[in-house]
C-alpha positions in Angstrom: 69.7 129.5 111.1 72.1 132.2 109.9 70.9 135.6 108.8 72.5 138.8 107.7 72.3 141.7 110.0 73.1 145.4 109.6 75.9 144.8 112.1 76.8 142.6 115.0 77.2 144.8 118.1 74.2 147.1 118.8 75.7 149.5 121.4 74.1 152.9 121.1 76.5 155.7 121.7 75.1 158.5 123.8 74.9 161.7 121.8 76.8 164.5 123.5 75.6 168.1 123.9 76.0 170.4 121.0 79.3 172.2 121.4 79.6 176.0 121.7 82.3 176.3 119.1 82.9 174.8 115.7 86.1 173.7 114.0 88.3 176.4 112.5 88.4 176.5 108.7 92.1 175.6 108.5 91.6 172.4 110.4 88.5 171.5 108.3 90.8 171.6 105.3 93.6 169.6 106.9 91.9 167.1 109.2 90.5 163.7 108.1 87.8 160.9 108.5 84.8 158.7 107.1 81.3 157.1 107.1 78.4 154.9 105.6 77.2 151.4 105.4 79.3 148.5 104.1 79.3 144.7 103.9 76.9 143.1 106.4 78.1 141.0 109.2 76.8 137.6 110.2 74.9 136.6 113.4 73.8 133.0 114.0 70.6 132.5 116.0 71.0 129.2 117.9 69.4 127.2 120.7 72.3 124.9 121.6 76.1 124.7 121.7 76.1 121.0 121.0 78.3 120.1 118.0 79.8 123.7 117.8 83.4 122.6 118.7 83.1 124.8 121.9 83.2 122.0 124.4 86.6 123.2 125.5 84.8 126.2 127.1 82.2 124.1 128.8 82.2 124.4 132.6 81.1 126.5 135.6 82.3 130.0 136.0 82.2 132.5 138.9 83.7 135.9 139.9 87.4 135.2 140.7 87.0 131.5 139.9 85.2 131.0 143.3 82.2 128.7 142.8 80.7 129.8 146.2 80.2 133.3 144.8 77.4 134.6 142.7 76.4 135.3 140.0 77.6 132.0 138.5 77.5 130.8 134.9 77.3 127.3 133.5 78.3 126.8 129.9 77.3 123.4 128.4 75.7 121.8 125.4 72.4 123.4 126.3 73.8 126.9 126.2 74.2 129.4 129.1 72.6 129.1 132.5 73.0 132.0 134.9 72.5 131.6 138.7 71.8 134.7 140.7 72.4 135.5 144.4 68.7 134.8 145.1 69.1 131.2 143.8 67.1 132.0 140.7 68.4 130.5 137.5 68.0 132.0 134.0 68.5 129.8 130.9 67.8 131.7 127.6 66.2 129.4 125.1 67.7 131.2 122.1 70.9 133.3 121.8 72.9 134.9 119.1 76.5 133.9 118.1 78.3 136.9 116.7 80.3 135.1 114.1 82.1 138.1 112.6 82.2 140.4 115.6 86.0 141.2 115.2 85.9 141.1 111.4 86.6 138.4 108.9 90.4 138.4 109.6 90.1 137.5 113.3 91.6 134.1 114.2 92.0 134.4 117.9 90.6 132.4 120.8 87.6 134.6 121.8 84.0 133.9 120.8 81.2 136.5 121.2 77.5 135.9 122.0 74.4 137.9 122.7 72.7 135.8 125.4 69.4 137.7 125.6 68.3 138.8 122.2 65.0 140.6 122.1 64.1 140.3 118.5 65.7 140.4 115.0 66.5 144.1 115.3 67.6 144.2 119.0 70.4 141.9 120.2 69.7 142.6 123.8 71.4 144.2 126.8 74.5 142.0 127.2 77.5 140.9 125.3 79.2 137.7 126.5 82.8 136.8 125.5 84.1 133.2 125.9 87.9 133.2 126.3 87.9 136.9 126.9 91.1 138.8 126.3 92.4 135.6 124.5 92.5 133.8 127.9 91.0 130.3 128.0 88.7 129.8 131.0 87.8 133.5 131.2 84.3 135.0 130.4 83.5 138.7 130.2 79.9 140.0 130.3 79.5 143.7 129.2 76.7 146.2 128.9 75.7 146.3 125.2 73.3 149.2 125.5 75.5 152.1 126.5 73.0 153.1 129.2 72.3 151.9 132.8 71.0 148.3 133.0 68.1 147.0 135.1 68.5 143.9 137.2 69.4 141.1 136.8 71.5 142.2 133.8 73.3 144.8 135.9 74.3 142.1 138.4 75.8 139.9 135.7 77.9 142.8 134.5 79.1 143.6 138.0 80.2 140.0 138.5 82.4 140.1 135.4 85.0 138.9 134.6 84.3 135.2 135.4 86.9 132.5 135.7 86.3 128.8 135.4 85.8 127.1 138.8 84.4 123.7 137.7 83.9 121.4 134.7 80.6 120.6 133.0 80.2 117.0 132.1 80.1 116.4 128.4 78.4 113.1 127.5 80.1 111.1 124.8 77.1 111.5 122.6 77.3 115.3 122.9 80.9 115.5 121.9 81.2 116.7 118.3 83.0 114.3 115.9 86.5 115.4 114.8 86.3 118.0 112.1 86.6 116.8 108.6 88.6 118.6 106.0 86.7 120.1 103.0 86.2 117.9 100.0 88.7 118.8 97.2 86.8 119.3 94.0 88.4 118.0 90.9 89.7 120.8 88.7 87.8 121.4 85.5 89.5 120.1 82.4 87.9 122.1 79.6 89.5 125.4 78.9 87.5 128.6 78.8 87.6 130.3 75.4 85.9 133.4 73.9 83.8 131.0 71.9 82.4 128.9 74.7 81.5 131.6 77.3 77.7 131.0 76.8 78.1 127.2 77.4 80.3 127.9 80.4 77.7 130.2 82.0 75.1 127.5 81.5 77.4 124.9 83.0 77.8 126.9 86.3 81.6 127.2 86.0 82.9 123.7 85.0 85.5 125.4 82.8 89.2 126.3 83.5 90.2 129.9 83.1 93.4 129.8 85.0 95.7 127.1 83.6 95.0 126.9 79.9 93.0 128.3 77.0 92.3 131.7 75.4 90.8 133.4 78.5 93.7 132.1 80.7 96.2 133.6 78.2 94.4 137.0 78.3 94.4 137.1 82.1 98.0 136.1 82.4 99.1 138.7 79.9 97.1 141.4 81.6 97.9 140.5 85.2 101.4 138.9 85.0 102.3 137.6 88.5 99.0 138.8 89.9 97.2 136.0 87.9 98.0 133.7 90.9 96.5 136.3 93.3 93.3 136.4 91.1 92.9 132.7 91.3 93.3 132.7 95.1 90.9 135.6 95.4 88.2 133.6 93.6 88.6 130.6 95.8 85.0 131.2 97.0 83.2 132.5 93.9 79.9 132.8 92.1 79.4 130.8 88.9 80.1 132.5 85.5 77.0 134.7 84.8 75.8 136.8 81.9 74.4 140.4 81.7 73.7 141.3 78.1 76.9 140.7 76.1 79.1 140.7 79.2 80.1 137.6 81.2 81.3 138.0 84.8 82.1 136.3 88.1 83.2 137.5 91.5 84.4 136.1 94.8 86.9 136.2 97.6 89.7 134.2 99.2 88.8 131.8 102.0 87.7 133.8 105.1 89.0 137.0 103.5 85.8 138.8 102.4 86.2 142.6 102.6 90.0 142.3 102.2 91.0 139.9 99.4 88.4 139.8 96.6 88.1 139.9 92.9 85.8 140.1 89.9 86.3 139.3 86.2 84.4 140.8 83.3 84.6 139.3 79.8 83.2 140.9 76.6 83.6 138.5 73.7 82.4 141.1 71.1 85.4 143.3 71.9 87.6 140.5 73.0 88.0 142.7 76.1 88.6 141.8 79.8 88.5 143.7 83.0 89.7 142.5 86.4 89.1 144.2 89.8 91.5 142.9 92.4 91.3 143.7 96.1 94.5 143.0 98.0 94.3 143.7 101.7 91.2 145.9 101.0 92.8 148.0 98.2 91.3 147.8 94.7 93.4 147.8 91.6 91.8 147.7 88.1 93.3 145.9 85.1 91.9 146.2 81.6 92.9 144.9 78.1 94.1 147.9 76.0 92.4 150.2 78.5 88.9 149.2 77.2 86.1 149.9 79.7 83.3 147.4 80.0 79.9 148.4 81.3 79.5 147.0 84.8 76.8 144.4 85.4 74.4 145.4 88.2 76.0 142.8 90.6 79.5 144.0 90.0 78.4 147.7 90.2 76.9 146.9 93.6 80.1 145.1 94.7 82.2 148.1 93.7 79.9 150.4 95.6 80.0 148.3 98.8 83.7 147.5 98.9 86.8 149.7 99.4 87.6 151.9 96.4 90.8 152.4 94.5 91.9 155.2 96.8 91.6 152.9 99.9 94.8 151.8 101.7 95.7 148.1 102.0 95.8 146.5 105.4 97.4 146.8 107.8 97.8 150.5 106.9 100.6 152.9 108.0 101.2 154.0 111.6 99.7 157.2 113.0 101.7 160.3 112.2 102.1 163.7 113.8 101.5 166.6 111.3 102.2 170.3 112.1 99.7 172.7 110.5 99.7 176.4 109.7 99.2 178.8 112.6 101.0 176.6 115.1 98.3 173.9 115.1 98.8 170.2 114.6 97.0 166.9 114.3 97.6 163.2 114.8 96.6 161.4 111.6 95.4 157.8 111.3 94.8 156.2 107.9 92.2 153.4 108.0 92.9 150.3 105.8 90.3 148.4 103.8 87.7 151.0 104.5 84.9 151.6 102.0 84.0 155.2 103.2 86.7 156.4 105.6 89.6 158.3 104.2 91.3 159.4 107.5 90.8 159.9 111.2 92.5 162.5 113.4 93.0 163.9 116.8 93.5 167.6 117.3 92.9 170.8 119.3 90.9 173.8 118.2 90.3 176.8 120.4 91.4 175.0 123.5 89.1 171.9 123.0 90.0 168.4 121.8 88.3 166.7 118.8 88.2 163.4 117.1 87.9 163.9 113.3 86.8 161.7 110.5 87.1 162.5 106.8 85.0 160.5 104.3 85.6 159.9 100.7 82.2 161.2 99.8 79.1 162.5 101.6 76.9 159.8 103.2 73.2 159.5 102.6 72.4 159.6 106.3 72.6 162.6 108.7 73.4 160.8 111.9 76.6 158.8 112.2 78.1 156.8 115.1 81.7 155.7 114.6 82.6 152.5 116.6 86.2 151.5 117.3 86.4 147.8 118.3 89.6 147.2 120.3 90.8 144.0 121.8 89.9 145.5 125.2 86.5 146.9 124.4 84.3 149.1 122.1 84.2 152.9 122.0 81.2 154.6 120.3 81.6 158.1 119.1 78.6 160.1 118.0 79.8 162.2 115.0 78.4 165.4 113.5 79.1 167.0 110.1 81.0 170.3 110.1 81.3 171.2 106.4 78.9 171.9 103.6 80.1 168.9 101.6 79.3 166.7 104.6 82.6 164.8 104.3 84.2 166.0 107.5 82.7 164.7 110.8 83.9 165.4 114.3 83.2 164.3 117.9 84.1 166.2 121.1 87.0 164.7 123.2 87.2 165.0 127.0 90.3 164.3 129.0 88.7 161.1 130.3 87.5 160.0 126.9 87.8 156.1 126.6 88.9 156.4 123.0 92.1 158.3 124.2 92.8 155.6 126.8 92.3 152.8 124.2 94.5 154.5 121.5 97.3 155.2 123.9 97.3 151.8 125.7 96.0 149.1 123.2 98.1 147.2 120.7 97.5 145.9 117.2 94.5 147.3 115.4 91.0 148.7 116.1 88.2 147.6 113.8 86.0 150.4 112.5 82.3 150.5 112.1 79.9 153.2 111.0 76.3 152.8 112.2 77.3 149.2 113.0 78.6 148.4 109.5 82.1 147.2 109.0 84.6 149.9 107.8 88.0 148.1 107.8 90.6 148.8 110.5 93.2 151.2 111.7 96.5 150.3 113.3 97.2 151.6 116.8 100.9 151.9 116.1 102.1 155.4 116.7 98.8 156.6 118.0 100.0 157.2 121.5 103.0 159.4 120.6 101.3 161.3 117.8 98.0 161.8 119.8 99.8 163.1 122.9 101.7 165.7 120.9 98.7 166.8 118.9 96.5 167.2 121.9 99.1 168.6 124.3 97.5 172.1 124.0 94.0 171.1 125.1 94.2 167.8 127.0 96.4 166.8 129.8 97.2 163.0 129.8 
């Protein structure tokens, strides 16, 4: 049974010692970064892999692909079975499938599981990745706690990565049937008009507001070519609802929640309409004659939890090097589709390296951990506020900091999370060159 969680990965970043110096005022004004909670991610608590279309990963795995070595791992319809050097076997009865571990946009080969969840609030000590590093037949097992593990969990991490060394037999009855395409619902034929909004709300949306009718004409006039984007971004939507005199609906494109979304407000008394359209995580507002409509509670909540108008659309610009006054400089990264993070940065101050994060507004919490989820692993940075407005947050950087290694060696994007809640993504393009220049005065690469 699926459930919403405050975030998928539960790694706890170790909080560093309090620094002896604070950032200089000039850098506080120039640097940049973010924080707070956002849309929840999904974890699926399951007891079997039967019928999950994962039988291509079924088999026996061992370090180096050598089935004479231990620990060994068997993946089959019953789940995961671990065999230790002592001969003991461990078969968790329940495990968690991290459905949105890499965000809603991920379409790669890897699949993430927490094989030893402890309770609804603790996903356990290990993270297991099928087809790790996008490589079929490879499994990675990682420490999910950010602190030393006890046995036998430590042994399972030491044996990682695992390669397939044998096949698990899949009975014909266990093989899932071929996937069936979704049923195509017939398009509604009755047009949506200002005069029939109440009936349409009662009918749960069996009205057409895109192809014909008065509402369609208003939306096309207001949006122009973006009307087609609106229809796509409402592919998965709520029915038309009512709050006072305002009718509304919201939704997102298939598998694009957090990036491509929309809402529509209709006020028949004023003959006014408002559309909020997110494209790549950036919000644009459209209104008839500039008339504002009071936001229903559902839409106000959506606006608060999703990227604002000032957010940047994915994939976002590459990192850039920026000289500052006084001979200082910083490497600036601009997150895309982030609800709370404006910018992130790398810079030196008084001979020490820092990772900075500027938020759009002060968060309600006083303790923040920024997680960067790369293709090659996760880095957790404990952040502390350094300004009165509590919008600028920083973390100390050491020469061996894993975030520097990841930013200078990884490709594509890093997905961002604050206190385990999704915060969009930042491209890695340009980070190596800009970061090396900005940190040249305090960190030797």
